N, C-alpha and C positions, 0 to 999 in steps of 0.2 A: 359721814359715818351714820349708820342706822341706829336708832335707840335700842336699848335692851328689850327683850321680849317682856310683855306685860306680866306674865307669871314670875319671872325673875325679879322684877321690880317689886311686885306684891310680896314676894317671899322675903325680901330685904327690909321693906318698910312696915309690913304687918305680918310678921311670922307667927306660926302656931295654928293650932286647931280652931275651928269655928269661923274662919275667914273664908270668904268665898264670893262668887259673882252675885250681883244684884241687878234688878231692873231688866232692861232689854238685853243687857250683856248676858244675864243668866238664862233668859229665854232663848237667846241665839245659841249659846253653848250647849243647851239641852235639846237643840233642834225643835224648839216650839215656836220659833219665829225666824223669818229670813232677814229681818231688819238688823243691820250692823250699826250699833251706836257709835257716834263720833268719839266718845270717851268711854272706856271701860269703867263700870260702876262696881265697886267692891265693898261688900258689908263686912264690918269689923265688930266683934262682940265686946268691944271696950272702946275707950276713946280712940277715934280714928286719927291717923296721921294726916298731915296736910296734904291735899290733893296735889298731884304732880304730873305735868304734861298731859298725857292721854289717859290718865287714871284719876277717877273721882272716888274718894273714900267716903263712906257713909257709916255713921256710928249706929250700932245696934247694941248699945250697952245694957239695955233693959232685957235683952235676949241672952242671958248669961248661960242658959241651958245649952246653947250651941258649943260653948267652950267646955263646960262640964262633960258633955257627951262626947267631946272630941270629934266633932263633925269635920269631914273633909269638904273641899270645894264643891263637889257634886251635890252633896247633901245640903249644904248651905244654899246652893242655887235652887234646889228643889223647894225648900221652904220659902225662899224669896218669891218664886213664881206662884206658889200657892197663895201667898199674901197679896200679889199684885196681878192676879189672874186676868182681870178685865182690861188692864192697861198694857199687858206685855204678851199675852198669848195670841198668836196669829192664826194658828191651826183651828180647824173645827174642834169643839170641846171634846167630842168622842176620841178623836185622833190624839189630842194632847193628853187626855186621861190615859189612854193606852200606852203612850210613851212613858208617862210617869210610872205606871204599873211595870212596865218593862225594866225601868231603872231598879225597881225593888226586886223583881224576879231574877235579874242578872247578877244582883249583888253589888251593883255600882252605887247604890244607896242602901244603907243598912236600916231596916225597919226599926229594930230595937233602939238604936241611937236616935233616930228621928223622933220616936215616941218619947224618949227621955228629954230630948231638947224641946219638944212641943209644949212642955209645961210652962215655958216662959215666952211663948210666941203670942202675938196679938190674937184676939178672938177669931177673926175671919180665917186666919191661917190655921188655927187649931181645929176649926170646924171642917175645913177641907182636908186637913191631915187625918182627922178621925175617919172621914169618909174614904180616903185613900187606903188607910190601913185596913179597913173593913173590906174594901174591894180586893185587897191583896190576901184576904183570908186570915188576917191577924186581929180579930175582935178583942183578944186578950190585950194587945198593945194599944188598940184604939181606946180602950177603957182607961188606959194610964194617962191619956191626954185629957186634961180638964175640958169639960164641955163649955161651950160658949152659951150666952143667953139665947132665948127662943128667936128673937128677932134676927140676931146675927146668924144663927143656924139656918133660919129660913132664907136669908139673903144668900148665904153660901150655897144652899141647896138649889136656888133658882139659877145660879151660874152653872151648876153641874146637872141641871135638869136633863133627864134622859141618858145621862152618862153613868153616875154612881148608883 
């Protein structure tokens, strides 16, 4: 007998908003990498349940903005890849950036909710999210995301050099 689909297990073990793919699993689902991880990694904005079978849950309890903003899995995946850009993105930076902008333009990711959730994200994620929102033409929302310190902003900008 085949195990239940990953989405069904996640929905049972970690239901609610703010839960979504993380790591290579997120990058693969957003078509930013062709690598298929052995285990699906799922970020939970509270205490994560125990990992089970082919699912590894990771706690993101400090990122409570994801829950408050009511992020869906695609939006969580977007924030996760912004935070782990160097280790998960396989595409050329310009192509990956265009794909993320496409998610915003198509409505698959809601810019307003991402900006709201961005308040509790780590500094490198906030820096890239601010740039993404600006590139999407939403300077007003980018300003709602707290700025990171100069070193973090510079490091994030180096990764996005020539893209943003």
